PDB file of the backbone (N, CA, C, O) and the ligand in Angstrom, with CONECT records:
HET     ZN  A 101       1
ATOM      1  N   MET A   1     109.247 112.302  97.087  1.00  0.00           N
ATOM      2  CA  MET A   1     108.931 111.349  96.029  1.00  0.00           C
ATOM      3  C   MET A   1     107.417 111.462  95.711  1.00  0.00           C
ATOM      4  O   MET A   1     106.593 111.427  96.625  1.00  0.00           O
ATOM      5  N   GLN A   2     107.069 111.592  94.463  1.00  0.00           N
ATOM      6  CA  GLN A   2     105.691 111.665  94.034  1.00  0.00           C
ATOM      7  C   GLN A   2     105.176 110.282  93.781  1.00  0.00           C
ATOM      8  O   GLN A   2     105.731 109.543  92.968  1.00  0.00           O
ATOM      9  N   LEU A   3     104.083 109.910  94.493  1.00  0.00           N
ATOM     10  CA  LEU A   3     103.529 108.570  94.387  1.00  0.00           C
ATOM     11  C   LEU A   3     102.293 108.530  93.491  1.00  0.00           C
ATOM     12  O   LEU A   3     101.688 107.468  93.340  1.00  0.00           O
ATOM     13  N   GLY A   4     101.914 109.624  92.909  1.00  0.00           N
ATOM     14  CA  GLY A   4     100.792 109.630  91.979  1.00  0.00           C
ATOM     15  C   GLY A   4      99.486 110.104  92.605  1.00  0.00           C
ATOM     16  O   GLY A   4      98.466 110.141  91.916  1.00  0.00           O
ATOM     17  N   LEU A   5      99.480 110.461  93.867  1.00  0.00           N
ATOM     18  CA  LEU A   5      98.281 110.950  94.506  1.00  0.00           C
ATOM     19  C   LEU A   5      98.460 112.452  94.833  1.00  0.00           C
ATOM     20  O   LEU A   5      99.449 112.839  95.458  1.00  0.00           O
ATOM     21  N   SER A   6      97.515 113.275  94.415  1.00  0.00           N
ATOM     22  CA  SER A   6      97.620 114.696  94.757  1.00  0.00           C
ATOM     23  C   SER A   6      96.607 115.095  95.817  1.00  0.00           C
ATOM     24  O   SER A   6      96.799 116.082  96.526  1.00  0.00           O
ATOM     25  N   SER A   7      95.513 114.317  95.925  1.00  0.00           N
ATOM     26  CA  SER A   7      94.541 114.566  96.965  1.00  0.00           C
ATOM     27  C   SER A   7      94.058 113.237  97.525  1.00  0.00           C
ATOM     28  O   SER A   7      94.342 112.183  96.957  1.00  0.00           O
ATOM     29  N   CYS A   8      93.343 113.280  98.615  1.00  0.00           N
ATOM     30  CA  CYS A   8      92.873 112.076  99.300  1.00  0.00           C
ATOM     31  C   CYS A   8      91.883 111.304  98.448  1.00  0.00           C
ATOM     32  O   CYS A   8      90.964 111.882  97.868  1.00  0.00           O
ATOM     33  N   ALA A   9      92.080 109.978  98.376  1.00  0.00           N
ATOM     34  CA  ALA A   9      91.197 109.127  97.571  1.00  0.00           C
ATOM     35  C   ALA A   9      89.859 108.865  98.297  1.00  0.00           C
ATOM     36  O   ALA A   9      88.907 108.400  97.670  1.00  0.00           O
ATOM     37  N   VAL A  10      89.778 109.155  99.597  1.00  0.00           N
ATOM     38  CA  VAL A  10      88.536 108.914 100.360  1.00  0.00           C
ATOM     39  C   VAL A  10      87.661 110.150 100.389  1.00  0.00           C
ATOM     40  O   VAL A  10      86.501 110.074  99.982  1.00  0.00           O
ATOM     41  N   CYS A  11      88.170 111.305 100.861  1.00  0.00           N
ATOM     42  CA  CYS A  11      87.336 112.504 100.953  1.00  0.00           C
ATOM     43  C   CYS A  11      87.463 113.410  99.752  1.00  0.00           C
ATOM     44  O   CYS A  11      86.601 114.256  99.514  1.00  0.00           O
ATOM     45  N   GLY A  12      88.524 113.241  98.996  1.00  0.00           N
ATOM     46  CA  GLY A  12      88.697 114.005  97.763  1.00  0.00           C
ATOM     47  C   GLY A  12      89.140 115.418  97.954  1.00  0.00           C
ATOM     48  O   GLY A  12      89.418 116.092  96.962  1.00  0.00           O
ATOM     49  N   THR A  13      89.229 115.932  99.199  1.00  0.00           N
ATOM     50  CA  THR A  13      89.594 117.322  99.413  1.00  0.00           C
ATOM     51  C   THR A  13      90.883 117.486 100.200  1.00  0.00           C
ATOM     52  O   THR A  13      91.564 118.502 100.064  1.00  0.00           O
ATOM     53  N   GLY A  14      91.227 116.501 101.020  1.00  0.00           N
ATOM     54  CA  GLY A  14      92.402 116.637 101.878  1.00  0.00           C
ATOM     55  C   GLY A  14      93.699 116.579 101.144  1.00  0.00           C
ATOM     56  O   GLY A  14      93.804 115.973 100.077  1.00  0.00           O
ATOM     57  N   GLN A  15      94.709 117.224 101.726  1.00  0.00           N
ATOM     58  CA  GLN A  15      96.060 117.140 101.207  1.00  0.00           C
ATOM     59  C   GLN A  15      96.784 116.006 101.919  1.00  0.00           C
ATOM     60  O   GLN A  15      96.598 115.796 103.118  1.00  0.00           O
ATOM     61  N   LEU A  16      97.604 115.284 101.181  1.00  0.00           N
ATOM     62  CA  LEU A  16      98.333 114.152 101.745  1.00  0.00           C
ATOM     63  C   LEU A  16      99.694 114.581 102.193  1.00  0.00           C
ATOM     64  O   LEU A  16     100.412 115.281 101.479  1.00  0.00           O
ATOM     65  N   GLY A  17     100.046 114.156 103.389  1.00  0.00           N
ATOM     66  CA  GLY A  17     101.381 114.504 103.946  1.00  0.00           C
ATOM     67  C   GLY A  17     102.058 113.263 104.450  1.00  0.00           C
ATOM     68  O   GLY A  17     101.405 112.328 104.914  1.00  0.00           O
ATOM     69  N   VAL A  18     103.380 113.252 104.359  1.00  0.00           N
ATOM     70  CA  VAL A  18     104.197 112.112 104.820  1.00  0.00           C
ATOM     71  C   VAL A  18     104.719 112.399 106.204  1.00  0.00           C
ATOM     72  O   VAL A  18     105.326 113.443 106.445  1.00  0.00           O
ATOM     73  N   LEU A  19     104.481 111.470 107.121  1.00  0.00           N
ATOM     74  CA  LEU A  19     105.007 111.618 108.472  1.00  0.00           C
ATOM     75  C   LEU A  19     106.504 111.465 108.427  1.00  0.00           C
ATOM     76  O   LEU A  19     107.039 110.666 107.659  1.00  0.00           O
ATOM     77  N   ARG A  20     107.189 112.250 109.272  1.00  0.00           N
ATOM     78  CA  ARG A  20     108.642 112.279 109.297  1.00  0.00           C
ATOM     79  C   ARG A  20     109.221 110.991 109.823  1.00  0.00           C
ATOM     80  O   ARG A  20     110.285 110.569 109.371  1.00  0.00           O
ATOM     81  N   LEU A  21     108.548 110.346 110.775  1.00  0.00           N
ATOM     82  CA  LEU A  21     109.060 109.140 111.400  1.00  0.00           C
ATOM     83  C   LEU A  21     108.365 107.904 110.789  1.00  0.00           C
ATOM     84  O   LEU A  21     107.195 107.977 110.415  1.00  0.00           O
ATOM     85  N   PRO A  22     109.071 106.794 110.688  1.00  0.00           N
ATOM     86  CA  PRO A  22     108.469 105.587 110.099  1.00  0.00           C
ATOM     87  C   PRO A  22     107.522 104.884 111.067  1.00  0.00           C
ATOM     88  O   PRO A  22     107.593 105.076 112.281  1.00  0.00           O
ATOM     89  N   VAL A  23     106.644 104.074 110.508  1.00  0.00           N
ATOM     90  CA  VAL A  23     105.798 103.160 111.299  1.00  0.00           C
ATOM     91  C   VAL A  23     106.539 101.823 111.314  1.00  0.00           C
ATOM     92  O   VAL A  23     106.971 101.336 110.269  1.00  0.00           O
ATOM     93  N   MET A  24     106.681 101.238 112.487  1.00  0.00           N
ATOM     94  CA  MET A  24     107.373  99.954 112.591  1.00  0.00           C
ATOM     95  C   MET A  24     106.305  98.862 112.771  1.00  0.00           C
ATOM     96  O   MET A  24     105.465  98.936 113.668  1.00  0.00           O
ATOM     97  N   GLN A  25     106.361  97.853 111.897  1.00  0.00           N
ATOM     98  CA  GLN A  25     105.393  96.759 111.974  1.00  0.00           C
ATOM     99  C   GLN A  25     106.157  95.453 112.140  1.00  0.00           C
ATOM    100  O   GLN A  25     107.032  95.122 111.340  1.00  0.00           O
ATOM    101  N   ASN A  26     105.802  94.705 113.215  1.00  0.00           N
ATOM    102  CA  ASN A  26     106.422  93.390 113.452  1.00  0.00           C
ATOM    103  C   ASN A  26     105.801  92.367 112.541  1.00  0.00           C
ATOM    104  O   ASN A  26     104.580  92.300 112.397  1.00  0.00           O
ATOM    105  N   ILE A  27     106.652  91.569 111.925  1.00  0.00           N
ATOM    106  CA  ILE A  27     106.199  90.483 111.021  1.00  0.00           C
ATOM    107  C   ILE A  27     106.663  89.159 111.607  1.00  0.00           C
ATOM    108  O   ILE A  27     107.852  88.974 111.866  1.00  0.00           O
ATOM    109  N   GLY A  28     105.724  88.232 111.816  1.00  0.00           N
ATOM    110  CA  GLY A  28     106.127  86.915 112.313  1.00  0.00           C
ATOM    111  C   GLY A  28     106.543  86.903 113.767  1.00  0.00           C
ATOM    112  O   GLY A  28     107.311  86.039 114.188  1.00  0.00           O
ATOM    113  N   GLY A  29     106.044  87.855 114.540  1.00  0.00           N
ATOM    114  CA  GLY A  29     106.360  87.933 115.972  1.00  0.00           C
ATOM    115  C   GLY A  29     107.333  89.038 116.268  1.00  0.00           C
ATOM    116  O   GLY A  29     107.770  89.750 115.363  1.00  0.00           O
ATOM    117  N   PHE A  30     107.682  89.190 117.542  1.00  0.00           N
ATOM    118  CA  PHE A  30     108.554  90.256 117.960  1.00  0.00           C
ATOM    119  C   PHE A  30     109.998  89.811 117.823  1.00  0.00           C
ATOM    120  O   PHE A  30     110.321  88.646 118.052  1.00  0.00           O
ATOM    121  N   GLN A  31     110.871  90.747 117.446  1.00  0.00           N
ATOM    122  CA  GLN A  31     112.276  90.459 117.377  1.00  0.00           C
ATOM    123  C   GLN A  31     112.871  90.363 118.771  1.00  0.00           C
ATOM    124  O   GLN A  31     112.623  91.219 119.620  1.00  0.00           O
ATOM    125  N   ARG A  32     113.651  89.326 119.003  1.00  0.00           N
ATOM    126  CA  ARG A  32     114.287  89.125 120.303  1.00  0.00           C
ATOM    127  C   ARG A  32     115.738  88.770 120.041  1.00  0.00           C
ATOM    128  O   ARG A  32     116.144  88.445 118.925  1.00  0.00           O
ATOM    129  N   GLU A  33     116.502  88.849 121.125  1.00  0.00           N
ATOM    130  CA  GLU A  33     117.905  88.447 121.063  1.00  0.00           C
ATOM    131  C   GLU A  33     118.005  86.958 120.740  1.00  0.00           C
ATOM    132  O   GLU A  33     117.117  86.184 121.096  1.00  0.00           O
ATOM    133  N   ARG A  34     119.083  86.557 120.068  1.00  0.00           N
ATOM    134  CA  ARG A  34     119.281  85.170 119.733  1.00  0.00           C
ATOM    135  C   ARG A  34     119.301  84.236 120.950  1.00  0.00           C
ATOM    136  O   ARG A  34     118.902  83.075 120.868  1.00  0.00           O
ATOM    137  N   SER A  35     119.774  84.773 122.072  1.00  0.00           N
ATOM    138  CA  SER A  35     119.891  83.980 123.285  1.00  0.00           C
ATOM    139  C   SER A  35     118.520  83.812 123.995  1.00  0.00           C
ATOM    140  O   SER A  35     118.392  82.992 124.904  1.00  0.00           O
ATOM    141  N   ASP A  36     117.527  84.573 123.582  1.00  0.00           N
ATOM    142  CA  ASP A  36     116.196  84.477 124.202  1.00  0.00           C
ATOM    143  C   ASP A  36     115.523  83.196 123.746  1.00  0.00           C
ATOM    144  O   ASP A  36     115.512  82.898 122.552  1.00  0.00           O
ATOM    145  N   PRO A  37     114.946  82.412 124.699  1.00  0.00           N
ATOM    146  CA  PRO A  37     114.281  81.192 124.308  1.00  0.00           C
ATOM    147  C   PRO A  37     113.129  81.365 123.339  1.00  0.00           C
ATOM    148  O   PRO A  37     112.767  80.432 122.623  1.00  0.00           O
ATOM    149  N   GLU A  38     112.547  82.567 123.313  1.00  0.00           N
ATOM    150  CA  GLU A  38     111.438  82.852 122.377  1.00  0.00           C
ATOM    151  C   GLU A  38     111.888  83.479 121.070  1.00  0.00           C
ATOM    152  O   GLU A  38     111.072  83.978 120.295  1.00  0.00           O
ATOM    153  N   TRP A  39     113.209  83.449 120.828  1.00  0.00           N
ATOM    154  CA  TRP A  39     113.746  84.001 119.556  1.00  0.00           C
ATOM    155  C   TRP A  39     113.161  83.242 118.376  1.00  0.00           C
ATOM    156  O   TRP A  39     113.104  82.012 118.387  1.00  0.00           O
ATOM    157  N   ASP A  40     112.732  83.964 117.373  1.00  0.00           N
ATOM    158  CA  ASP A  40     112.115  83.414 116.176  1.00  0.00           C
ATOM    159  C   ASP A  40     112.912  83.924 114.971  1.00  0.00           C
ATOM    160  O   ASP A  40     112.983  85.127 114.721  1.00  0.00           O
ATOM    161  N   ALA A  41     113.503  82.992 114.236  1.00  0.00           N
ATOM    162  CA  ALA A  41     114.312  83.357 113.083  1.00  0.00           C
ATOM    163  C   ALA A  41     113.523  84.087 111.995  1.00  0.00           C
ATOM    164  O   ALA A  41     114.095  84.832 111.200  1.00  0.00           O
ATOM    165  N   GLU A  42     112.188  83.865 111.966  1.00  0.00           N
ATOM    166  CA  GLU A  42     111.379  84.480 110.927  1.00  0.00           C
ATOM    167  C   GLU A  42     110.845  85.839 111.363  1.00  0.00           C
ATOM    168  O   GLU A  42     110.260  86.547 110.543  1.00  0.00           O
ATOM    169  N   ALA A  43     111.024  86.229 112.623  1.00  0.00           N
ATOM    170  CA  ALA A  43     110.532  87.528 113.076  1.00  0.00           C
ATOM    171  C   ALA A  43     111.349  88.620 112.408  1.00  0.00           C
ATOM    172  O   ALA A  43     112.565  88.505 112.259  1.00  0.00           O
ATOM    173  N   ASN A  44     110.657  89.686 112.008  1.00  0.00           N
ATOM    174  CA  ASN A  44     111.284  90.780 111.338  1.00  0.00           C
ATOM    175  C   ASN A  44     110.492  92.072 111.610  1.00  0.00           C
ATOM    176  O   ASN A  44     109.382  92.027 112.140  1.00  0.00           O
ATOM    177  N   VAL A  45     111.061  93.185 111.251  1.00  0.00           N
ATOM    178  CA  VAL A  45     110.391  94.462 111.402  1.00  0.00           C
ATOM    179  C   VAL A  45     110.378  95.163 110.050  1.00  0.00           C
ATOM    180  O   VAL A  45     111.414  95.270 109.393  1.00  0.00           O
ATOM    181  N   LEU A  46     109.214  95.639 109.636  1.00  0.00           N
ATOM    182  CA  LEU A  46     109.099  96.435 108.440  1.00  0.00           C
ATOM    183  C   LEU A  46     109.020  97.897 108.828  1.00  0.00           C
ATOM    184  O   LEU A  46     108.314  98.252 109.773  1.00  0.00           O
ATOM    185  N   PHE A  47     109.732  98.743 108.116  1.00  0.00           N
ATOM    186  CA  PHE A  47     109.645 100.177 108.306  1.00  0.00           C
ATOM    187  C   PHE A  47     108.731 100.711 107.210  1.00  0.00           C
ATOM    188  O   PHE A  47     109.039 100.605 106.023  1.00  0.00           O
ATOM    189  N   LEU A  48     107.591 101.293 107.627  1.00  0.00           N
ATOM    190  CA  LEU A  48     106.590 101.745 106.683  1.00  0.00           C
ATOM    191  C   LEU A  48     106.527 103.277 106.665  1.00  0.00           C
ATOM    192  O   LEU A  48     106.673 103.940 107.692  1.00  0.00           O
ATOM    193  N   VAL A  49     106.307 103.802 105.477  1.00  0.00           N
ATOM    194  CA  VAL A  49     106.136 105.243 105.333  1.00  0.00           C
ATOM    195  C   VAL A  49     104.642 105.533 105.453  1.00  0.00           C
ATOM    196  O   VAL A  49     103.830 104.950 104.736  1.00  0.00           O
ATOM    197  N   GLN A  50     104.285 106.441 106.370  1.00  0.00           N
ATOM    198  CA  GLN A  50     102.858 106.754 106.567  1.00  0.00           C
ATOM    199  C   GLN A  50     102.510 108.041 105.858  1.00  0.00           C
ATOM    200  O   GLN A  50     103.137 109.080 106.065  1.00  0.00           O
ATOM    201  N   VAL A  51     101.466 107.948 104.992  1.00  0.00           N
ATOM    202  CA  VAL A  51     100.935 109.111 104.290  1.00  0.00           C
ATOM    203  C   VAL A  51      99.534 109.314 104.854  1.00  0.00           C
ATOM    204  O   VAL A  51      98.727 108.384 104.872  1.00  0.00           O
ATOM    205  N   GLU A  52      99.240 110.542 105.320  1.00  0.00           N
ATOM    206  CA  GLU A  52      97.973 110.775 105.987  1.00  0.00           C
ATOM    207  C   GLU A  52      97.266 112.000 105.421  1.00  0.00           C
ATOM    208  O   GLU A  52      97.890 113.009 105.095  1.00  0.00           O
ATOM    209  N   CYS A  53      95.939 111.881 105.314  1.00  0.00           N
ATOM    210  CA  CYS A  53      95.103 112.996 104.856  1.00  0.00           C
ATOM    211  C   CYS A  53      94.913 113.984 106.009  1.00  0.00           C
ATOM    212  O   CYS A  53      94.634 113.574 107.136  1.00  0.00           O
ATOM    213  N   ASP A  54      95.065 115.296 105.731  1.00  0.00           N
ATOM    214  CA  ASP A  54      94.920 116.294 106.807  1.00  0.00           C
ATOM    215  C   ASP A  54      93.471 116.645 107.080  1.00  0.00           C
ATOM    216  O   ASP A  54      93.207 117.427 107.994  1.00  0.00           O
ATOM    217  N   VAL A  55      92.527 116.110 106.338  1.00  0.00           N
ATOM    218  CA  VAL A  55      91.113 116.391 106.600  1.00  0.00           C
ATOM    219  C   VAL A  55      90.420 115.189 107.275  1.00  0.00           C
ATOM    220  O   VAL A  55      89.865 115.340 108.364  1.00  0.00           O
ATOM    221  N   CYS A  56      90.443 114.036 106.663  1.00  0.00           N
ATOM    222  CA  CYS A  56      89.712 112.894 107.195  1.00  0.00           C
ATOM    223  C   CYS A  56      90.610 111.897 107.952  1.00  0.00           C
ATOM    224  O   CYS A  56      90.092 111.000 108.618  1.00  0.00           O
ATOM    225  N   GLY A  57      91.905 112.032 107.864  1.00  0.00           N
ATOM    226  CA  GLY A  57      92.782 111.118 108.599  1.00  0.00           C
ATOM    227  C   GLY A  57      93.019 109.782 107.935  1.00  0.00           C
ATOM    228  O   GLY A  57      93.627 108.891 108.528  1.00  0.00           O
ATOM    229  N   HIS A  58      92.545 109.633 106.710  1.00  0.00           N
ATOM    230  CA  HIS A  58      92.801 108.382 105.973  1.00  0.00           C
ATOM    231  C   HIS A  58      94.316 108.166 105.900  1.00  0.00           C
ATOM    232  O   HIS A  58      95.069 109.090 105.592  1.00  0.00           O
ATOM    233  N   VAL A  59      94.753 106.933 106.188  1.00  0.00           N
ATOM    234  CA  VAL A  59      96.176 106.625 106.253  1.00  0.00           C
ATOM    235  C   VAL A  59      96.532 105.600 105.187  1.00  0.00           C
ATOM    236  O   VAL A  59      95.821 104.613 104.998  1.00  0.00           O
ATOM    237  N   LEU A  60      97.640 105.843 104.492  1.00  0.00           N
ATOM    238  CA  LEU A  60      98.210 104.900 103.542  1.00  0.00           C
ATOM    239  C   LEU A  60      99.599 104.523 104.075  1.00  0.00           C
ATOM    240  O   LEU A  60     100.345 105.380 104.550  1.00  0.00           O
ATOM    241  N   LEU A  61      99.930 103.247 103.990  1.00  0.00           N
ATOM    242  CA  LEU A  61     101.253 102.784 104.424  1.00  0.00           C
ATOM    243  C   LEU A  61     101.990 102.191 103.236  1.00  0.00           C
ATOM    244  O   LEU A  61     101.422 101.426 102.457  1.00  0.00           O
ATOM    245  N   PHE A  62     103.279 102.559 103.104  1.00  0.00           N
ATOM    246  CA  PHE A  62     104.108 102.028 102.010  1.00  0.00           C
ATOM    247  C   PHE A  62     105.344 101.404 102.636  1.00  0.00           C
ATOM    248  O   PHE A  62     105.927 101.938 103.579  1.00  0.00           O
ATOM    249  N   ASN A  63     105.731 100.248 102.079  1.00  0.00           N
ATOM    250  CA  ASN A  63     106.973  99.595 102.487  1.00  0.00           C
ATOM    251  C   ASN A  63     108.145 100.455 102.040  1.00  0.00           C
ATOM    252  O   ASN A  63     108.330 100.678 100.844  1.00  0.00           O
ATOM    253  N   SER A  64     108.937 100.938 102.988  1.00  0.00           N
ATOM    254  CA  SER A  64     110.033 101.834 102.661  1.00  0.00           C
ATOM    255  C   SER A  64     111.068 101.176 101.718  1.00  0.00           C
ATOM    256  O   SER A  64     111.735 101.868 100.949  1.00  0.00           O
ATOM    257  N   GLU A  65     111.193  99.848 101.782  1.00  0.00           N
ATOM    258  CA  GLU A  65     112.166  99.180 100.939  1.00  0.00           C
ATOM    259  C   GLU A  65     111.749  99.170  99.460  1.00  0.00           C
ATOM    260  O   GLU A  65     112.577  98.943  98.578  1.00  0.00           O
ATOM    261  N   ARG A  66     110.460  99.417  99.200  1.00  0.00           N
ATOM    262  CA  ARG A  66     110.016  99.498  97.803  1.00  0.00           C
ATOM    263  C   ARG A  66     110.220 100.890  97.230  1.00  0.00           C
ATOM    264  O   ARG A  66     110.227 101.078  96.013  1.00  0.00           O
ATOM    265  N   LEU A  67     110.386 101.873  98.128  1.00  0.00           N
ATOM    266  CA  LEU A  67     110.589 103.245  97.643  1.00  0.00           C
ATOM    267  C   LEU A  67     112.017 103.541  97.353  1.00  0.00           C
ATOM    268  O   LEU A  67     112.315 104.355  96.479  1.00  0.00           O
ATOM    269  N   GLU A  68     112.933 102.894  98.073  1.00  0.00           N
ATOM    270  CA  GLU A  68     114.352 103.073  97.830  1.00  0.00           C
ATOM    271  C   GLU A  68     115.034 101.727  98.015  1.00  0.00           C
ATOM    272  O   GLU A  68     114.575 100.916  98.820  1.00  0.00           O
ATOM    273  N   PRO A  69     116.099 101.474  97.306  1.00  0.00           N
ATOM    274  CA  PRO A  69     116.815 100.217  97.515  1.00  0.00           C
ATOM    275  C   PRO A  69     117.339 100.106  98.939  1.00  0.00           C
ATOM    276  O   PRO A  69     117.671 101.118  99.557  1.00  0.00           O
ATOM    277  N   SER A  70     117.415  98.883  99.468  1.00  0.00           N
ATOM    278  CA  SER A  70     117.826  98.677 100.840  1.00  0.00           C
ATOM    279  C   SER A  70     119.247  99.142 101.086  1.00  0.00           C
ATOM    280  O   SER A  70     119.640  99.341 102.235  1.00  0.00           O
ATOM    281  N   SER A  71     120.031  99.319 100.024  1.00  0.00           N
ATOM    282  CA  SER A  71     121.404  99.807 100.176  1.00  0.00           C
ATOM    283  C   SER A  71     121.440 101.286 100.508  1.00  0.00           C
ATOM    284  O   SER A  71     122.438 101.787 101.026  1.00  0.00           O
ATOM    285  N   THR A  72     120.337 101.998 100.207  1.00  0.00           N
ATOM    286  CA  THR A  72     120.282 103.425 100.490  1.00  0.00           C
ATOM    287  C   THR A  72     119.908 103.664 101.955  1.00  0.00           C
ATOM    288  O   THR A  72     118.966 103.057 102.465  1.00  0.00           O
ATOM    289  N   LYS A  73     120.626 104.525 102.610  1.00  0.00           N
ATOM    290  CA  LYS A  73     120.376 104.783 104.004  1.00  0.00           C
ATOM    291  C   LYS A  73     119.294 105.849 104.141  1.00  0.00           C
ATOM    292  O   LYS A  73     119.587 107.042 104.223  1.00  0.00           O
ATOM    293  N   SER A  74     118.027 105.397 104.165  1.00  0.00           N
ATOM    294  CA  SER A  74     116.916 106.359 104.238  1.00  0.00           C
ATOM    295  C   SER A  74     116.441 106.564 105.654  1.00  0.00           C
ATOM    296  O   SER A  74     115.731 107.530 105.936  1.00  0.00           O
ATOM    297  N   LEU A  75     116.822 105.666 106.559  1.00  0.00           N
ATOM    298  CA  LEU A  75     116.441 105.812 107.977  1.00  0.00           C
ATOM    299  C   LEU A  75     117.640 106.287 108.753  1.00  0.00           C
ATOM    300  O   LEU A  75     118.730 105.722 108.661  1.00  0.00           O
ATOM    301  N   VAL A  76     117.418 107.347 109.527  1.00  0.00           N
ATOM    302  CA  VAL A  76     118.503 107.923 110.306  1.00  0.00           C
ATOM    303  C   VAL A  76     118.191 107.783 111.765  1.00  0.00           C
ATOM    304  O   VAL A  76     117.114 108.183 112.207  1.00  0.00           O
ATOM    305  N   LEU A  77     119.123 107.213 112.546  1.00  0.00           N
ATOM    306  CA  LEU A  77     118.949 107.073 113.982  1.00  0.00           C
ATOM    307  C   LEU A  77     119.326 108.386 114.628  1.00  0.00           C
ATOM    308  O   LEU A  77     120.450 108.858 114.456  1.00  0.00           O
ATOM    309  N   GLY A  78     118.397 108.995 115.378  1.00  0.00           N
ATOM    310  CA  GLY A  78     118.675 110.277 116.022  1.00  0.00           C
ATOM    311  C   GLY A  78     118.410 111.433 115.061  1.00  0.00           C
ATOM    312  O   GLY A  78     117.576 111.329 114.161  1.00  0.00           O
ATOM    313  N   LEU A  79     119.123 112.522 115.263  1.00  0.00           N
ATOM    314  CA  LEU A  79     118.907 113.700 114.447  1.00  0.00           C
ATOM    315  C   LEU A  79     119.673 113.619 113.121  1.00  0.00           C
ATOM    316  O   LEU A  79     120.752 113.030 113.047  1.00  0.00           O
ATOM    317  N   THR A  80     119.103 114.212 112.097  1.00  0.00           N
ATOM    318  CA  THR A  80     119.830 114.300 110.814  1.00  0.00           C
ATOM    319  C   THR A  80     120.888 115.394 110.938  1.00  0.00           C
ATOM    320  O   THR A  80     120.858 116.197 111.871  1.00  0.00           O
ATOM    321  N   GLN A  81     121.811 115.417 110.001  1.00  0.00           N
ATOM    322  CA  GLN A  81     122.876 116.426 110.022  1.00  0.00           C
ATOM    323  C   GLN A  81     122.283 117.822 109.969  1.00  0.00           C
ATOM    324  O   GLN A  81     122.765 118.717 110.664  1.00  0.00           O
ATOM    325  N   GLU A  82     121.229 118.036 109.148  1.00  0.00           N
ATOM    326  CA  GLU A  82     120.591 119.327 109.044  1.00  0.00           C
ATOM    327  C   GLU A  82     119.959 119.751 110.390  1.00  0.00           C
ATOM    328  O   GLU A  82     120.035 120.916 110.781  1.00  0.00           O
ATOM    329  N   GLU A  83     119.330 118.775 111.092  1.00  0.00           N
ATOM    330  CA  GLU A  83     118.728 119.076 112.392  1.00  0.00           C
ATOM    331  C   GLU A  83     119.781 119.417 113.419  1.00  0.00           C
ATOM    332  O   GLU A  83     119.586 120.318 114.234  1.00  0.00           O
ATOM    333  N   GLU A  84     120.933 118.686 113.391  1.00  0.00           N
ATOM    334  CA  GLU A  84     122.014 119.005 114.324  1.00  0.00           C
ATOM    335  C   GLU A  84     122.581 120.391 114.081  1.00  0.00           C
ATOM    336  O   GLU A  84     122.894 121.118 115.023  1.00  0.00           O
ATOM    337  N   ASP A  85     122.714 120.758 112.792  1.00  0.00           N
ATOM    338  CA  ASP A  85     123.233 122.093 112.463  1.00  0.00           C
ATOM    339  C   ASP A  85     122.300 123.186 112.917  1.00  0.00           C
ATOM    340  O   ASP A  85     122.749 124.289 113.229  1.00  0.00           O
ATOM    341  N   ALA A  86     120.986 122.903 112.963  1.00  0.00           N
ATOM    342  CA  ALA A  86     120.005 123.930 113.335  1.00  0.00           C
ATOM    343  C   ALA A  86     119.888 124.101 114.832  1.00  0.00           C
ATOM    344  O   ALA A  86     119.244 125.047 115.285  1.00  0.00           O
ATOM    345  N   LEU A  87     120.491 123.215 115.625  1.00  0.00           N
ATOM    346  CA  LEU A  87     120.404 123.332 117.092  1.00  0.00           C
ATOM    347  C   LEU A  87     121.203 124.526 117.564  1.00  0.00           C
ATOM    348  O   LEU A  87     122.241 124.851 116.986  1.00  0.00           O
ATOM    349  N   PRO A  88     120.713 125.204 118.643  1.00  0.00           N
ATOM    350  CA  PRO A  88     121.516 126.303 119.202  1.00  0.00           C
ATOM    351  C   PRO A  88     122.809 125.768 119.787  1.00  0.00           C
ATOM    352  O   PRO A  88     122.868 124.626 120.244  1.00  0.00           O
ATOM    353  N   ASP A  89     123.823 126.580 119.770  1.00  0.00           N
ATOM    354  CA  ASP A  89     125.121 126.182 120.318  1.00  0.00           C
ATOM    355  C   ASP A  89     125.034 126.160 121.837  1.00  0.00           C
ATOM    356  O   ASP A  89     124.817 127.200 122.459  1.00  0.00           O
ATOM    357  N   ASP A  90     125.201 124.990 122.438  1.00  0.00           N
ATOM    358  CA  ASP A  90     125.100 124.854 123.911  1.00  0.00           C
ATOM    359  C   ASP A  90     126.475 124.831 124.548  1.00  0.00           C
ATOM    360  O   ASP A  90     126.609 124.273 125.637  1.00  0.00           O
ATOM    361  N   ASP A  91     127.472 125.382 123.960  1.00  0.00           N
ATOM    362  CA  ASP A  91     128.792 125.385 124.475  1.00  0.00           C
ATOM    363  C   ASP A  91     128.834 126.123 125.822  1.00  0.00           C
ATOM    364  O   ASP A  91     128.679 127.344 125.842  1.00  0.00           O
ATOM    365  N   PRO A  92     129.044 125.410 126.964  1.00  0.00           N
ATOM    366  CA  PRO A  92     129.041 126.030 128.275  1.00  0.00           C
ATOM    367  C   PRO A  92     130.208 127.041 128.456  1.00  0.00           C
ATOM    368  O   PRO A  92     130.150 127.894 129.341  1.00  0.00           O
ATOM    369  N   ALA A  93     131.245 126.943 127.628  1.00  0.00           N
ATOM    370  CA  ALA A  93     132.366 127.868 127.763  1.00  0.00           C
ATOM    371  C   ALA A  93     132.111 129.140 126.927  1.00  0.00           C
ATOM    372  O   ALA A  93     132.931 130.058 126.905  1.00  0.00           O
ATOM    373  N   GLY A  94     130.951 129.170 126.238  1.00  0.00           N
ATOM    374  CA  GLY A  94     130.637 130.304 125.376  1.00  0.00           C
ATOM    375  C   GLY A  94     130.257 131.531 126.203  1.00  0.00           C
ATOM    376  O   GLY A  94     130.231 131.469 127.432  1.00  0.00           O
ATOM    377  N   PRO A  95     129.958 132.663 125.520  1.00  0.00           N
ATOM    378  CA  PRO A  95     129.625 133.909 126.241  1.00  0.00           C
ATOM    379  C   PRO A  95     128.321 133.858 127.017  1.00  0.00           C
ATOM    380  O   PRO A  95     127.944 134.840 127.656  1.00  0.00           O
TER     381      PRO A  95
HETATM  382 ZN    ZN A 101      90.739 112.538 103.263  1.00  0.00          ZN2+
END
């Protein structure tokens, strides 16, 4: 997704890259189980997309829910299907 930045706004020379994994930010405290006495109904976690300059390290964070509707599954737990397909075949019965 193009966000309108082609080079770093701080150093002006670096290329911006998106980290593959999200940044998790706790909002209103840490999320706990409902049975925990310190459970807070307002606690939540935001998944942020980190964009980083490869020269100066300037970091931009974007709320992932603003980039895609929450109904879209943009976060994948574990490996993606493409990553699983790229794994070597570990079949112990193989040659
Ligand atoms: Zn920079």
